[in-house]
C-alpha positions as CSV (number, residue, x, y, z in Angstrom):
1,M,0.0,0.0,0.0
2,R,1.3,3.5,-0.9
3,P,2.0,5.8,2.1
4,P,-0.3,8.6,2.6
5,F,0.7,12.0,1.2
6,P,2.6,14.2,3.7
7,A,0.9,17.3,4.9
8,T,3.6,19.5,3.2
9,A,2.8,17.9,-0.1
10,V,-0.9,18.7,0.3
11,R,-0.2,22.3,1.2
12,R,2.1,22.6,-1.8
13,A,-0.6,21.3,-4.1
14,L,-3.1,23.7,-2.7
15,S,-0.7,26.6,-3.1
16,F,-0.4,25.8,-6.9
17,L,-4.1,25.7,-7.2
18,T,-4.8,29.0,-5.4
19,V,-4.4,31.2,-8.5
20,P,-6.6,29.1,-10.8
21,L,-9.3,28.8,-8.2
22,L,-9.4,32.4,-7.5
23,A,-9.6,33.1,-11.3
24,V,-12.5,30.8,-11.5
25,L,-14.3,32.4,-8.7
26,V,-13.8,35.9,-10.3
27,V,-14.8,34.8,-13.7
28,L,-17.9,32.6,-12.9
29,P,-20.1,35.4,-11.6
30,A,-19.4,37.4,-14.6
31,A,-19.9,34.6,-17.1
32,P,-23.3,34.5,-18.9
33,A,-25.5,31.6,-17.9
34,N,-28.6,30.1,-19.3
35,A,-31.7,31.8,-17.8
36,G,-33.4,29.8,-15.2
37,P,-37.1,29.6,-14.4
38,E,-37.0,32.7,-12.2
39,D,-34.6,34.6,-14.5
40,R,-36.4,37.0,-16.7
41,P,-35.6,39.4,-19.5
42,E,-35.2,43.0,-18.5
43,G,-38.7,44.3,-17.9
44,G,-40.3,40.9,-18.7
45,V,-41.9,38.1,-16.8
46,S,-40.2,34.8,-15.6
47,D,-41.4,31.4,-17.1
48,A,-42.8,30.4,-13.6
49,E,-44.7,33.8,-13.3
50,Y,-46.1,33.3,-16.8
51,F,-47.5,29.8,-16.3
52,A,-48.6,30.6,-12.8
53,G,-50.9,33.3,-14.3
54,L,-52.3,30.8,-16.8
55,L,-52.9,28.2,-14.0
56,E,-54.8,30.8,-12.0
57,Q,-57.3,31.0,-14.9
58,R,-58.0,27.3,-14.7
59,P,-60.5,25.6,-12.2
60,E,-59.1,25.7,-8.7
61,G,-57.4,22.4,-7.8
62,E,-57.8,21.0,-11.4
63,A,-55.5,23.3,-13.3
64,V,-53.9,22.0,-16.5
65,V,-52.2,24.3,-18.9
66,V,-51.2,22.9,-22.4
67,H,-49.0,25.4,-24.1
68,E,-49.3,26.4,-27.8
69,S,-45.8,25.0,-28.4
70,L,-47.4,21.5,-28.6
71,A,-50.0,22.4,-31.2
72,G,-48.0,20.5,-34.0
73,D,-48.1,17.1,-32.4
74,Y,-51.2,17.4,-30.2
75,D,-54.8,18.5,-30.2
76,L,-54.4,20.9,-27.5
77,A,-58.0,20.6,-26.1
78,E,-57.9,16.8,-26.3
79,L,-54.5,16.6,-24.5
80,E,-55.8,19.0,-21.7
81,R,-58.9,16.8,-21.3
82,S,-56.8,13.6,-21.1
83,L,-54.4,15.1,-18.5
84,N,-57.4,16.2,-16.3
85,D,-58.8,12.7,-16.5
86,S,-55.4,11.2,-15.5
87,F,-54.6,13.5,-12.6
88,G,-58.2,13.7,-11.5
89,R,-57.9,10.1,-10.3
90,L,-55.6,11.2,-7.4
91,D,-58.2,13.0,-5.4
92,V,-55.6,15.8,-4.6
93,P,-55.3,19.3,-6.1
94,Y,-53.0,19.4,-9.1
95,H,-51.3,21.9,-11.2
96,V,-50.0,20.6,-14.4
97,V,-48.0,22.4,-17.2
98,A,-47.4,20.7,-20.5
99,S,-45.1,22.6,-22.8
100,A,-42.3,22.2,-25.3
101,V,-40.6,25.6,-24.4
102,P,-38.2,26.4,-23.0
103,E,-36.3,23.4,-24.4
104,N,-33.6,23.6,-21.8
105,A,-33.4,20.1,-20.2
106,S,-32.4,21.5,-16.8
107,W,-35.6,23.6,-16.6
108,G,-37.7,21.0,-14.7
109,R,-37.3,21.1,-11.0
110,P,-36.2,24.6,-10.5
111,F,-39.2,25.6,-12.6
112,L,-41.6,23.6,-10.5
113,S,-40.1,25.1,-7.2
114,A,-40.6,28.6,-8.6
115,L,-44.1,27.7,-9.8
116,Q,-45.0,26.4,-6.3
117,D,-43.9,29.7,-4.8
118,R,-45.9,31.6,-7.4
119,V,-49.2,29.7,-7.0
120,G,-48.8,29.1,-3.2
121,E,-51.5,26.4,-3.1
122,P,-51.1,22.8,-1.8
123,G,-51.2,20.0,-4.4
124,L,-49.3,18.1,-7.0
125,Y,-47.1,20.2,-9.3
126,V,-46.3,18.5,-12.6
127,L,-44.2,19.4,-15.7
128,L,-44.6,17.4,-18.9
129,K,-42.2,18.0,-21.8
130,P,-41.8,16.1,-25.0
131,G,-38.5,14.3,-25.4
132,A,-37.9,14.4,-21.6
133,S,-38.5,10.7,-20.9
134,R,-39.5,11.7,-17.4
135,V,-42.4,13.2,-15.5
136,Q,-41.1,16.1,-13.4
137,A,-43.3,16.3,-10.3
138,M,-43.3,17.8,-6.8
139,A,-45.8,17.5,-4.0
140,R,-46.8,20.4,-1.7
141,Q,-48.6,19.6,1.5
142,V,-50.1,16.4,0.1
143,D,-49.2,12.9,0.9
144,L,-48.1,11.3,-2.4
145,P,-45.0,9.0,-3.0
146,V,-43.7,11.2,-5.7
147,E,-40.0,10.3,-5.2
148,E,-40.7,6.6,-5.0
149,A,-42.8,6.7,-8.2
150,D,-40.1,8.7,-10.1
151,R,-37.5,6.2,-9.0
152,V,-39.5,3.2,-10.0
153,L,-40.4,4.6,-13.5
154,S,-36.7,5.4,-14.0
155,W,-35.6,1.9,-13.0
156,E,-38.2,0.2,-15.0
157,S,-37.4,2.4,-18.1
158,A,-41.1,3.1,-18.4
159,F,-40.6,6.1,-20.7
160,T,-38.5,6.8,-23.8
161,Y,-37.8,10.1,-25.6
162,Y,-40.9,9.4,-27.8
163,T,-43.5,8.4,-25.2
164,P,-46.6,10.6,-25.7
165,L,-47.3,13.0,-22.8
166,D,-50.8,11.6,-22.1
167,T,-49.4,8.1,-21.8
168,M,-46.6,9.4,-19.5
169,A,-49.2,11.1,-17.3
170,D,-51.5,8.0,-17.2
171,T,-48.5,5.8,-16.3
172,F,-47.2,8.1,-13.7
173,V,-50.7,8.3,-11.9
174,D,-50.9,4.5,-12.1
175,T,-47.5,4.1,-10.5
176,L,-48.3,6.7,-7.7
177,T,-51.4,4.7,-6.8
178,A,-49.9,1.2,-7.3
179,P,-50.3,-1.0,-4.1
180,D,-46.9,-2.6,-4.6
181,L,-45.0,0.7,-5.1
182,A,-43.0,0.4,-1.9
183,E,-41.8,-3.0,-2.9
184,R,-41.0,-1.9,-6.5
185,A,-39.1,1.1,-5.1
186,E,-36.6,-1.2,-3.2
187,P,-33.0,-0.9,-4.5
188,R,-32.4,-3.1,-7.6
189,W,-29.6,-5.6,-8.1
190,Y,-27.5,-3.3,-10.2
191,A,-27.5,-0.6,-7.5
192,A,-24.8,-2.4,-5.5
193,L,-22.6,-3.2,-8.4
194,P,-19.7,-0.8,-9.2
195,A,-20.8,-0.7,-12.9
196,G,-24.4,-1.6,-12.2
197,W,-26.0,1.4,-13.9
198,W,-23.8,1.0,-16.9
199,L,-24.9,-2.6,-17.1
200,K,-28.5,-1.7,-16.7
201,H,-28.2,0.7,-19.6
202,R,-26.7,-1.9,-21.7
203,I,-29.5,-4.2,-20.9
204,D,-32.1,-1.6,-21.8
205,E,-30.3,-1.0,-25.1
206,L,-30.4,-4.7,-26.0
207,G,-34.1,-4.7,-25.0
208,L,-34.5,-2.0,-27.6
209,R,-35.8,0.5,-25.0
210,T,-33.4,3.2,-25.9
211,V,-32.9,5.2,-29.2
212,S,-29.5,3.5,-29.7
213,G,-31.0,0.1,-29.0
214,P,-30.9,-1.4,-32.5
215,A,-27.2,-0.3,-33.1
216,A,-26.3,-1.7,-29.7
217,L,-28.0,-5.0,-30.4
218,G,-26.3,-5.1,-33.8
219,E,-22.9,-4.6,-32.3
220,A,-23.6,-7.3,-29.7
221,T,-24.7,-9.7,-32.3
222,A,-21.7,-8.9,-34.4
223,V,-19.4,-9.5,-31.5
224,T,-21.1,-12.9,-31.1
225,A,-20.9,-13.8,-34.7
226,G,-17.1,-12.8,-34.7
227,M,-16.5,-14.9,-31.6
228,T,-18.4,-17.8,-33.0
229,V,-16.4,-17.9,-36.3
230,T,-13.1,-17.4,-34.6
231,V,-13.7,-20.1,-32.0
232,W,-14.9,-22.5,-34.6
233,L,-11.9,-22.0,-36.8
234,L,-9.5,-22.4,-33.8
235,L,-11.1,-25.5,-32.6
236,T,-11.1,-26.9,-36.2
237,A,-7.4,-26.1,-36.5
238,V,-6.5,-27.6,-33.1
239,R,-8.5,-30.8,-33.9
240,S,-6.9,-31.2,-37.3
241,G,-3.4,-30.6,-35.8
242,R,-3.9,-33.2,-33.0
243,R,-5.1,-35.8,-35.6
244,G,-2.0,-35.1,-37.6
245,R,0.3,-35.6,-34.7
246,A,-1.5,-38.8,-33.6
247,T,-0.9,-40.2,-37.1
248,A,2.8,-39.1,-37.0
249,V,3.5,-40.9,-33.7
250,G,1.6,-44.0,-34.7
251,L,-1.5,-43.6,-32.5
252,T,-4.3,-45.7,-34.2
253,A,-7.0,-44.8,-31.8
254,R,-8.9,-41.6,-31.7
255,P,-6.8,-38.9,-30.1
256,P,-7.9,-38.0,-26.5
257,G,-10.1,-34.9,-26.5
258,D,-11.1,-35.4,-30.1
259,R,-14.8,-35.9,-29.2
260,A,-14.7,-32.9,-26.9
261,L,-13.3,-30.7,-29.7
262,A,-15.9,-32.1,-32.2
263,A,-18.7,-31.4,-29.6
264,G,-17.2,-28.0,-28.8
265,R,-17.2,-27.0,-32.5
266,T,-20.8,-28.1,-32.9
267,L,-22.0,-26.3,-29.7
268,V,-20.2,-23.1,-30.5
269,L,-21.7,-23.0,-34.0
270,L,-25.2,-23.8,-32.7
271,A,-25.0,-21.3,-29.9
272,G,-23.7,-18.5,-32.2
273,T,-26.3,-19.2,-34.9
274,A,-29.1,-19.3,-32.3
275,T,-27.9,-16.0,-30.8
276,V,-27.8,-14.2,-34.1
277,A,-31.2,-15.7,-35.1
278,A,-32.7,-14.7,-31.8
279,S,-31.4,-11.2,-32.1
280,L,-32.8,-10.8,-35.6
281,I,-36.2,-12.2,-34.4
282,H,-36.1,-9.8,-31.4
283,L,-35.3,-6.9,-33.6
284,N,-38.2,-7.8,-36.1
285,T,-40.8,-8.4,-33.4
286,S,-40.1,-5.6,-30.9
287,A,-41.5,-2.2,-31.1
288,L,-38.8,0.4,-31.2
289,P,-39.2,3.6,-29.0
290,K,-39.6,5.8,-32.0
291,E,-42.6,3.8,-33.2
292,E,-44.6,5.2,-30.2
293,E,-43.7,8.8,-31.1
294,Q,-46.5,11.3,-31.0
295,V,-46.8,12.7,-34.5
296,G,-49.5,15.2,-35.3
297,P,-51.2,15.6,-38.7
298,P,-48.8,16.0,-41.7
299,R,-47.7,19.5,-42.4
300,P,-49.9,21.0,-45.1
301,S,-48.2,21.8,-48.4
302,L,-50.4,24.9,-49.0
303,A,-50.7,28.2,-47.0
304,P,-50.9,28.7,-44.1
305,Y,-48.5,25.8,-43.9
306,V,-49.2,25.0,-40.2
307,T,-51.2,22.3,-38.5
308,S,-52.9,24.8,-36.1
309,T,-53.6,28.5,-36.3
310,V,-54.4,29.0,-32.6
311,R,-51.1,30.9,-31.8
312,V,-50.8,32.4,-35.3
313,D,-54.3,34.0,-35.0
314,R,-53.6,35.3,-31.6
315,V,-50.2,36.8,-32.6
316,A,-51.7,38.2,-35.8
317,A,-54.5,40.0,-33.9
318,Q,-51.9,41.7,-31.7
319,M,-49.7,42.7,-34.6
320,R,-52.6,44.5,-36.3
321,D,-52.2,47.0,-33.4
322,D,-48.5,46.9,-32.9
323,P,-46.2,45.6,-35.7
324,L,-43.7,44.2,-33.0
325,Y,-44.9,41.3,-30.9
326,V,-42.8,39.8,-28.2
327,D,-44.0,36.6,-26.6
328,P,-43.8,36.5,-22.7
329,L,-41.6,33.4,-22.9
330,A,-39.2,34.9,-25.4
331,G,-35.5,35.4,-24.5
332,E,-35.8,39.3,-24.6
333,S,-38.5,41.6,-23.4
334,A,-40.3,44.3,-25.3
335,E,-38.3,46.9,-23.4
336,A,-35.1,45.4,-24.6
337,L,-36.4,45.7,-28.1
338,S,-37.7,49.2,-27.8
339,G,-35.3,50.4,-30.4
340,I,-36.6,47.8,-32.9
341,A,-40.1,48.9,-32.0
342,E,-39.2,52.5,-33.0
343,R,-37.7,51.4,-36.3
344,V,-40.7,49.2,-37.4
345,A,-43.4,51.7,-36.2
346,G,-44.8,53.5,-39.4
347,I,-42.2,52.0,-41.7
348,E,-43.3,51.5,-45.3
349,P,-43.6,48.9,-46.6
350,P,-44.6,47.6,-43.2
351,V,-42.4,45.2,-41.3
352,Y,-44.4,42.8,-39.0
353,T,-42.0,41.3,-36.4
354,A,-42.8,38.5,-34.0
355,V,-40.3,37.4,-31.3
356,L,-41.3,34.1,-29.7
357,P,-39.8,30.7,-28.6
358,M,-40.3,27.8,-31.0
359,S,-40.0,24.1,-30.8
360,R,-40.1,21.0,-33.1
361,S,-43.5,20.2,-31.6
362,D,-45.1,23.5,-32.4
363,E,-47.5,24.2,-35.3
364,S,-44.7,25.2,-37.7
365,G,-42.2,22.5,-36.8
366,G,-40.0,25.0,-35.1
367,D,-39.3,26.8,-38.5
368,P,-39.6,30.7,-38.2
369,E,-40.0,30.9,-42.0
370,V,-43.1,28.8,-41.9
371,F,-44.6,30.9,-39.1
372,A,-43.9,34.1,-41.1
373,H,-45.9,32.6,-44.0
374,A,-48.7,31.6,-41.6
375,L,-48.8,35.1,-40.2
376,H,-49.2,36.7,-43.6
377,H,-52.0,34.3,-44.3
378,A,-53.8,35.2,-41.1
379,M,-53.3,39.0,-41.6
380,D,-53.8,39.1,-45.4
381,E,-51.5,42.1,-45.6
382,N,-48.6,42.8,-47.8
383,G,-45.2,43.6,-46.3
384,V,-42.3,41.9,-44.7
385,F,-43.0,39.3,-42.1
386,V,-40.1,38.7,-39.8
387,V,-40.0,35.9,-37.1
388,V,-37.4,35.5,-34.5
389,S,-37.1,32.2,-32.6
390,A,-35.7,33.4,-29.3
391,E,-35.3,31.5,-26.1
392,A,-33.4,32.4,-23.1
393,G,-29.8,31.2,-23.1
394,T,-29.8,30.4,-26.8
395,A,-28.8,32.3,-30.0
396,P,-31.8,33.8,-31.9
397,E,-32.7,32.4,-35.3
398,V,-34.2,35.0,-37.6
399,K,-36.1,34.4,-40.9
400,A,-38.3,36.6,-43.1
401,A,-40.8,36.4,-46.0
402,L,-41.6,39.2,-48.4
403,F,-45.2,39.6,-49.8
404,G,-45.9,42.4,-52.3
405,V,-42.3,43.7,-51.9
406,A,-38.9,42.7,-53.1
407,L,-35.2,43.2,-52.5
408,P,-32.9,44.3,-55.3
409,E,-31.7,41.3,-57.3
410,E,-28.2,41.8,-56.2
411,A,-29.2,41.3,-52.6
412,G,-30.3,37.7,-53.2
413,R,-32.2,35.8,-50.5
414,Y,-29.3,35.2,-48.1
415,P,-30.1,38.2,-45.7
416,L,-33.7,36.9,-45.2
417,T,-33.0,33.2,-44.6
418,D,-30.1,33.2,-42.3
419,V,-29.4,36.5,-40.6
420,T,-27.4,35.2,-37.6
421,G,-25.4,32.5,-39.5
422,T,-22.7,31.3,-37.2
423,R,-22.8,34.5,-35.1
424,F,-24.0,32.9,-31.9
425,D,-23.1,36.0,-29.9
426,Y,-26.0,38.0,-31.5
427,T,-29.0,39.1,-29.5
428,A,-32.4,39.4,-31.0
429,A,-32.0,43.2,-31.1
430,Q,-28.7,42.9,-32.9
431,A,-30.0,40.4,-35.4
432,L,-33.1,42.5,-36.2
433,D,-31.1,45.7,-36.5
434,E,-28.9,44.0,-39.2
435,L,-32.0,42.7,-41.0
436,L,-33.8,46.1,-41.0
437,D,-30.7,47.6,-42.6
438,E,-31.1,45.1,-45.4
439,L,-34.9,45.7,-45.6
440,E,-34.4,49.5,-46.2
441,K,-33.6,48.3,-49.8
442,V,-37.0,46.7,-50.4
443,S,-39.4,48.3,-52.9
444,A,-43.1,47.7,-53.8
445,A,-43.6,44.7,-56.0
446,P,-47.4,43.9,-55.9
447,E,-47.1,40.9,-58.1
448,K,-44.1,39.5,-56.3
449,E,-44.8,36.3,-54.2
450,P,-42.1,34.7,-52.0
451,P,-41.1,31.2,-52.7
452,V,-42.6,28.3,-50.7
453,P,-40.8,27.9,-47.3
454,S,-37.8,25.7,-47.8
455,W,-38.9,23.4,-44.9
456,I,-42.2,22.8,-46.7
457,E,-40.6,22.4,-50.1
458,W,-38.2,19.7,-48.8
459,G,-40.8,18.1,-46.6
460,T,-43.4,17.3,-49.3
461,E,-41.6,14.0,-49.8
462,P,-40.2,13.2,-46.3
463,A,-37.0,11.2,-46.3
464,P,-37.6,7.5,-45.8
465,E,-37.2,6.3,-42.2
466,P,-34.2,4.0,-41.8
467,S,-35.3,0.4,-41.6
468,K,-34.7,-1.7,-38.5
469,L,-32.1,-3.7,-40.2
470,S,-30.1,-0.6,-41.3
471,E,-30.2,0.7,-37.8
472,F,-29.2,-2.8,-36.6
473,A,-26.1,-2.7,-38.9
474,S,-25.2,0.9,-38.1
475,G,-22.7,2.1,-35.4
476,D,-19.6,0.0,-35.0
477,F,-21.1,-3.2,-36.6
478,G,-18.0,-3.9,-38.9
479,K,-15.6,-3.2,-36.1
480,A,-17.5,-5.5,-33.7
481,L,-17.6,-8.2,-36.4
482,F,-14.1,-8.2,-37.6
483,A,-12.1,-6.8,-34.6
484,V,-14.0,-7.0,-31.2
485,G,-15.5,-10.4,-31.8
486,P,-12.3,-12.1,-32.8
487,L,-10.3,-10.5,-30.1
488,S,-12.9,-11.3,-27.5
489,A,-12.7,-15.0,-28.7
490,L,-9.0,-15.0,-28.3
491,A,-9.3,-13.4,-24.9
492,V,-11.9,-16.2,-23.8
493,L,-9.7,-19.0,-25.2
494,A,-6.7,-17.5,-23.5
495,L,-8.6,-17.7,-20.1
496,V,-9.6,-21.3,-21.0
497,W,-6.0,-22.1,-21.9
498,S,-4.8,-20.6,-18.5
499,A,-7.4,-22.7,-16.7
500,L,-6.2,-25.8,-18.4
501,G,-2.6,-24.9,-17.7
502,A,-3.5,-24.5,-14.0
503,V,-5.1,-28.0,-14.0
504,T,-2.1,-29.4,-15.8
505,R,0.2,-27.9,-13.2
506,M,-1.9,-29.5,-10.4
507,D,-1.6,-32.8,-12.3
508,T,2.2,-32.4,-12.5
509,V,2.6,-31.4,-8.9
510,P,-0.5,-33.0,-7.1
511,G,1.2,-32.6,-3.7
512,R,-1.5,-32.8,-0.9
513,L,-4.0,-34.2,-3.3
514,L,-2.2,-37.5,-3.4
515,R,-3.2,-38.8,0.0
516,P,-7.0,-38.5,-0.5
517,R,-6.6,-40.0,-4.0
518,A,-4.6,-43.0,-2.7
519,D,-7.3,-43.6,0.0
520,R,-10.1,-43.6,-2.6
521,A,-8.1,-45.9,-4.9
522,V,-7.3,-48.5,-2.2
523,R,-11.0,-48.5,-1.0
524,R,-12.1,-49.0,-4.6
525,A,-9.6,-51.9,-5.1
526,A,-10.6,-53.6,-1.8
527,K,-14.2,-53.5,-2.8
528,A,-13.5,-54.9,-6.2
529,V,-11.6,-57.8,-4.6
530,Q,-14.4,-58.5,-2.2
531,K,-17.0,-58.6,-4.9
532,A,-14.9,-60.8,-7.4
533,P,-15.9,-64.5,-7.5
534,A,-13.2,-66.9,-6.4
535,D,-12.6,-68.2,-9.9
536,R,-12.1,-64.8,-11.5
537,A,-9.0,-64.7,-13.7
538,G,-6.5,-62.2,-12.3
539,L,-7.9,-62.3,-8.8
540,D,-4.5,-63.4,-7.3
541,G,-2.6,-60.6,-9.0
542,A,-5.3,-58.1,-8.0
543,L,-5.2,-59.4,-4.3
544,R,-1.4,-59.2,-4.3
545,E,-1.3,-55.6,-5.6
546,T,-4.1,-54.6,-3.3
547,D,-2.3,-56.0,-0.2
548,A,0.9,-54.2,-1.2
549,A,-0.9,-50.9,-1.8
550,M,-2.6,-51.2,1.6
551,A,0.7,-52.1,3.4
552,V,2.5,-49.1,1.9
553,L,-0.4,-46.7,2.7
554,G,-0.6,-48.0,6.2
555,G,3.0,-47.0,6.9
556,A,4.6,-43.5,6.5
557,P,4.5,-43.2,2.7
558,D,6.0,-40.2,0.9
559,E,4.7,-38.7,-2.2
560,L,6.2,-41.3,-4.6
561,D,4.8,-44.0,-2.4
562,L,1.4,-42.5,-2.7
563,V,1.8,-42.4,-6.5
564,G,2.7,-46.1,-6.5
565,V,-0.3,-46.9,-4.3
566,V,-2.7,-45.3,-6.7
567,V,-1.0,-47.1,-9.7
568,L,-1.3,-50.5,-7.9
569,A,-4.8,-50.1,-6.7
570,D,-6.0,-48.9,-10.2
571,R,-4.2,-51.8,-11.8
572,A,-6.0,-54.2,-9.5
573,V,-9.4,-52.8,-10.3
574,R,-8.7,-53.1,-14.0
575,R,-7.6,-56.8,-13.6
576,L,-11.1,-57.5,-12.2
577,D,-13.0,-55.5,-14.8
578,S,-15.9,-57.3,-16.5
579,D,-14.7,-56.0,-19.9
580,P,-12.2,-58.6,-21.1
581,D,-10.2,-56.0,-23.1
582,T,-9.8,-53.9,-20.1
583,A,-8.8,-56.8,-17.9
584,A,-6.3,-58.1,-20.6
585,G,-4.6,-54.7,-20.8
586,A,-4.3,-54.3,-17.0
587,G,-0.6,-55.4,-17.0
588,A,0.5,-52.8,-19.7
589,P,3.1,-50.2,-18.5
590,V,1.9,-47.1,-17.1
591,C,2.6,-43.6,-18.6
592,M,6.0,-42.8,-17.4
593,V,5.5,-39.1,-18.0
594,N,3.0,-39.2,-15.3
595,P,1.9,-42.6,-13.8
596,L,-1.3,-41.1,-12.6
597,H,-2.5,-40.9,-16.3
598,G,-2.9,-44.6,-16.3
599,P,-1.9,-47.3,-18.9
600,S,0.2,-46.3,-21.8
601,V,-0.8,-46.8,-25.4
602,L,2.6,-46.5,-26.9
603,H,5.4,-48.7,-25.4
604,G,8.0,-51.2,-26.5
605,P,11.4,-51.1,-28.2
606,R,10.3,-48.5,-30.7
607,H,9.5,-46.0,-28.1
608,R,11.8,-44.3,-25.6
609,Q,9.3,-44.6,-22.8
610,P,5.7,-45.6,-22.4
611,V,3.3,-42.9,-22.7
612,C,-0.4,-42.4,-22.6
613,A,-2.4,-41.1,-25.6
614,S,-2.4,-37.6,-24.3
615,C,1.3,-37.4,-23.7
616,A,2.0,-39.2,-27.0
617,L,0.8,-36.0,-28.8
618,L,3.3,-33.8,-26.9
619,S,6.7,-32.7,-28.0
620,D,9.7,-33.9,-26.0
621,R,10.0,-30.4,-24.4
622,M,6.3,-30.5,-23.4
623,R,6.7,-34.0,-21.9
624,E,9.6,-32.8,-19.8
625,R,7.5,-30.0,-18.5
626,R,4.6,-32.3,-17.7
627,T,6.7,-35.0,-16.0
628,L,5.3,-35.8,-12.5
629,R,7.4,-34.1,-9.8
630,V,7.4,-35.3,-6.1
631,A,8.8,-34.0,-2.9
632,V,12.1,-35.4,-1.9
633,P,14.1,-34.9,1.3
634,P,15.6,-32.7,2.5
635,G,13.2,-30.5,0.5
636,G,12.2,-29.4,-3.0
637,R,10.7,-31.5,-5.8
638,R,12.3,-33.7,-8.5
639,P,10.9,-35.5,-11.5
640,H,10.0,-39.0,-10.5
641,L,12.2,-40.5,-13.2
642,E,15.2,-39.2,-11.6
643,L,14.7,-41.1,-8.4
644,D,16.5,-44.4,-7.8
645,R,13.4,-46.2,-6.3
646,R,11.8,-49.6,-7.0
647,W,8.7,-47.8,-8.1
648,V,10.5,-46.1,-10.9
649,V,13.0,-49.0,-11.7
650,T,10.1,-51.6,-12.1
651,G,7.8,-49.1,-14.0
652,Y,5.5,-49.2,-11.0
653,G,5.2,-53.0,-11.2
654,A,4.9,-53.4,-15.0
655,G,8.6,-54.4,-15.4
656,G,9.2,-56.4,-12.3
657,R,7.4,-57.7,-9.2
658,L,7.0,-55.4,-6.3
659,D,7.7,-56.7,-2.8
660,A,5.8,-54.8,-0.1
661,E,8.6,-55.3,2.4
662,D,11.1,-53.8,-0.1
663,L,8.9,-50.9,-0.7
664,M,8.3,-50.3,3.0
665,G,12.1,-50.6,3.6
666,E,12.7,-47.9,1.0
667,S,10.3,-45.5,2.6
668,H,11.7,-46.5,6.1
669,V,8.4,-48.0,7.4
670,R,8.8,-49.8,10.7
């Protein structure tokens, strides 16, 4: 363990950080930040104040506000009715805001806290936003398990980015009132794991409950396919190599492990194929999150180009009295745009300007140019219609449409379609000032009509949605198939190889495992002798070997003696085996690489030493490494072949008769 840092080192580190920390403390207060729910434009109202005013206009205790920013995807009246039905089941006062603006993801709980302070009434306060995959809720002086319900819905991945707001509300209320909520709110298995939340997310992805689910499933399937092919090829190569070596050394029988390798190849291929097939079936039969997306009616290809005129008509009515309209939720107040108001007042041709927040869920799909065309349709006036999409903390987007007027040909369309460009430091006032400078060049052109909004022109034939299979094969599919999969297979095989190596080392140096093994072998031999009939061939030899083994085991045997006991006892059992071939081969020499391997299959003058089938496939170097090693006095271990003992000299009884007294004398048994 590393020693703790000395105090001087800590003080030195803090001294180095003093200047940077002071700089951060000085800079942060001066740095601009995104507006929060209680921040407001100069002279304007905050988001919480604005929605609190709308909630006060609703029935007491049953207040639901569905903002116009949802008019593109929802029928506002129908959504409001549905939310009232859902939250009305709770029998507590509720204050619900459904809105797509502001789009700032951190707007939720601070907004609800500010909204509670503004409304000041007990009840459940709820914020519903499209694409949030969560119901933001806070309880004030009512007994509702809001925190538990939020935790359960998060753990169960109940919502995706595409879940409709009415479905989210209904599910949230069902969870709040569920009798088993306390049980479901208990910590899950992954909460205690170091990487539990990451693992939970990966499982959700493979379950196709996230946007990236198909790609994640494809990558996992590609890894499986890559591993399957790699393992199959390696097992095939190993099996073929072992068969070749068996033929080379004269081994006529099937090489040891050949059946296991053949079965392994088949199982790997079946498992890999089944996994790939199951993944494709899962992909084809599962509903993807995007398939539940709330999509309103298609955008009309004719004026007014919007799916709802509720907000358009309201803004148009106010612009007939004042050509500059500033929405209460806009990023800048009317006071901050007073200079713009002076410029557009009385200008000819008229310039109608609307500054408001927009979203992808609103009636114009978040496109200011479409909203400008809709305003002209509602007002039926010629002039320039300018729309600024402005939200607190974001750069404004300014677009315009000309009706009955035209810019000089050399001006082109660029100033009207992209005023801010990449100038993210522009305010709405600065952008409008620049645009108005350009608009001073316009002149009357009664027959001039602006082109169809580009968003409508491109959206008449929407781009085809990517198929499930294309999403499945997206991401890092190729890398997973040809790199991650094979490398993972090699890593798994390396672990298996290491495990087999550990088993081999235990086989080469059995140590303390010898005594229990010898005890079991002797008991097995004694039982076989007792059960054998008196006229069984080989009974005399089996009895003699069993007696010798028991005599040695009853003394003070060392490790080599225990090895010999196992060999004698196993040979006695084979002599009495009911299979004639097994009994006939009982006297064959044992494997001299490791006598514990049992009878040899290659022996005689043509072979340097008797070896079993497994050792026959090894090189001379590998045989030396796998030679049985036993403990010797005064310490350490040596290969058993190097010991001048009767066990070794007689090949453990295969090359000469073993006398129990001689064996006991060698091991100093008294």
